[in-house]
C-alpha positions in Angstrom: -20.0 -3.9 33.3 -23.3 -2.9 31.6 -23.6 0.7 30.3 -26.9 2.1 29.2 -26.8 5.4 27.3 -30.2 7.1 27.5 -31.0 10.0 25.2 -32.8 12.8 27.1 -36.5 13.4 26.6 -37.6 15.5 23.6 -37.3 19.3 23.5 -38.9 21.8 21.3 -35.5 22.3 19.7 -35.4 18.6 18.8 -38.8 18.9 17.1 -37.6 22.0 15.1 -34.3 20.4 14.2 -32.5 23.4 15.5 -29.3 23.9 17.7 -30.3 24.6 21.3 -28.6 26.1 24.3 -27.6 24.1 27.4 -30.6 25.3 29.4 -33.3 23.9 27.0 -36.0 22.1 28.8 -37.8 18.9 27.8 -41.4 19.4 26.5 -44.5 17.5 27.5 -43.7 14.5 25.2 -40.2 14.5 26.6 -41.6 14.0 30.1 -43.7 11.1 28.8 -40.7 9.6 27.2 -38.7 10.0 30.4 -41.4 8.1 32.3 -41.5 5.4 29.6 -37.8 4.8 29.7 -37.9 4.8 33.5 -39.9 1.6 33.4 -37.2 -0.1 31.4 -34.5 1.3 33.6 -36.2 0.0 36.7 -36.0 -3.6 35.4 -32.2 -3.1 34.8 -31.5 -2.4 38.5 -28.8 0.2 37.9 -26.0 0.7 40.4 -25.0 4.1 39.1 -26.9 7.0 37.3 -24.8 9.7 35.6 -26.2 12.7 33.8 -24.8 15.4 31.5 -24.9 18.8 33.1 -27.2 20.1 30.4 -30.6 20.9 31.8 -32.6 18.6 29.5 -30.5 15.6 30.7 -30.9 16.6 34.3 -34.7 16.9 33.9 -34.8 13.4 32.4 -32.6 11.9 35.1 -34.8 13.4 37.8 -37.9 11.8 36.3 -36.1 8.5 35.9 -35.1 8.5 39.6 -38.6 9.5 40.8 -40.5 7.0 38.6 -38.1 4.1 39.4 -38.1 5.0 43.1 -34.4 4.3 43.1 -32.2 4.8 46.2 -29.4 6.3 44.2 -27.9 9.8 44.1 -27.4 10.7 40.5 -24.1 12.2 39.5 -23.7 15.1 37.0 -20.5 14.9 34.9 -19.6 17.5 32.3 -17.6 14.9 30.3 -21.1 13.6 29.1 -22.4 17.0 27.8 -23.4 17.6 24.3 -20.7 19.1 22.1 -20.3 22.7 22.9 -21.7 24.9 20.2 -21.0 28.7 19.7 -23.8 30.8 20.9 -24.4 32.3 17.4 -25.4 28.8 16.2 -28.3 28.5 18.6 -31.6 28.5 16.7 -30.2 27.6 13.4 -31.4 24.5 11.7 -29.1 21.4 11.7 -29.0 21.3 7.9 -28.6 25.0 7.2 -25.6 26.2 5.3 -24.3 27.9 8.5 -24.6 24.7 10.4 -22.8 22.6 7.7 -20.1 25.2 7.5 -19.7 25.1 11.2 -19.6 21.2 11.4 -16.9 21.2 8.8 -14.8 23.7 10.7 -15.5 21.7 13.9 -14.2 18.5 12.3 -11.0 20.1 11.0 -10.6 21.7 14.5 -10.5 25.3 13.2 -11.4 27.4 16.2 -13.1 30.7 16.1 -12.6 31.2 19.8 -16.1 29.9 20.7 -17.5 26.4 21.1 -15.3 23.4 21.0 -13.4 21.6 18.2 -13.5 17.9 17.4 -10.2 17.6 19.1 -11.7 19.2 22.2 -14.7 17.0 22.0 -12.5 13.9 21.6 -10.7 14.7 24.8 -14.0 14.7 26.6 -15.1 11.5 25.0 -11.9 9.8 26.2 -12.4 11.3 29.6 -15.9 9.9 29.8 -14.7 6.5 28.6 -12.0 6.4 31.2 -14.5 7.4 33.9 -16.7 4.4 33.0 -13.9 2.0 32.8 -12.8 2.9 36.3 -16.1 1.9 37.9 -16.5 -1.6 39.5 -16.7 -4.3 36.9 -20.1 -5.5 38.1 -21.7 -2.0 37.7 -24.8 -1.3 35.8 -24.5 2.3 34.7 -27.2 4.5 33.3 -25.9 7.6 31.5 -28.4 10.2 30.5 -26.8 12.2 27.6 -27.2 13.4 24.0 -27.4 12.0 20.5 -24.2 13.6 19.2 -22.3 12.5 22.3 -23.6 8.9 22.0 -22.8 8.7 18.3 -19.2 10.0 18.6 -18.6 7.9 21.7 -19.6 4.8 19.7 -16.9 5.6 17.2 -14.3 5.8 20.0 -15.0 2.9 22.2 -12.0 1.2 20.7 -10.3 4.2 19.1 -8.3 7.0 20.6 -7.5 8.8 17.4 -9.7 11.0 15.1 -12.1 9.4 12.7 -12.1 10.4 9.0 -14.5 12.9 7.5 -16.6 10.2 6.0 -17.2 8.4 9.3 -18.0 11.8 10.9 -20.7 12.5 8.3 -22.2 9.0 8.8 -22.3 9.5 12.6 -23.9 13.0 12.3 -26.5 11.5 10.0 -27.1 8.8 12.7 -27.8 11.6 15.1 -31.4 11.7 13.7 -31.8 7.9 14.2 -31.4 7.9 18.0 -34.8 8.7 19.4 -35.4 10.8 22.4 -35.8 8.5 25.4 -34.1 5.5 23.7 -31.4 3.3 25.3 -28.2 2.3 23.7 -26.7 -0.7 25.5 -22.9 -1.3 25.7 -20.8 -3.8 27.6 -17.3 -3.3 29.0 -15.1 -6.2 30.1 -11.4 -5.5 30.5 -9.2 -7.4 28.0 -5.5 -7.1 27.5 -4.9 -7.1 23.8 -8.3 -6.4 22.2 -11.1 -4.0 22.5 -12.8 -4.3 25.8 -16.1 -2.6 24.6 -19.0 -4.2 22.9 -22.2 -2.6 21.5 -25.0 -4.8 22.6 -28.0 -3.0 21.2 
């Protein structure tokens, strides 16, 4: 099975490096990026298209479907959403003191009653992985999602347990290296006693 994670088109929140709410829209450049990635997606001849339920991912998916003229009905799946931030974090810069303090609390799964903890997020990651693994083995799946989701998913393609703090810091740093509209290619082939997942590119 071939899996292609597509990061949604750019939003104004991405440009400002600020936390954004789930209804954030892609901007003009984001729409251009969605059209550009659609050209690559068309050549892949996908059998499934799945989107996060966040609006920016749905917008990107709609553009891909339209531009590719695909006869596929996209599915939205909450397992592929960005990690759930508390509302009071919206608008804060990623590297602000408040953000860093929140992410540390998120990692250690201390809950303030709002947003989700790392343990919560890990459950969704594993749910998303199981969803993909259950698809037909000859599937070509496009998943329109988010940079944090992609990065943490990559840490858990062969791991069910928590990563350590250092790996989490590295992954959060890599959040800035996955461009809007980019494709991360993975491959899944069921194996009995070793990891069935491979990062292709």
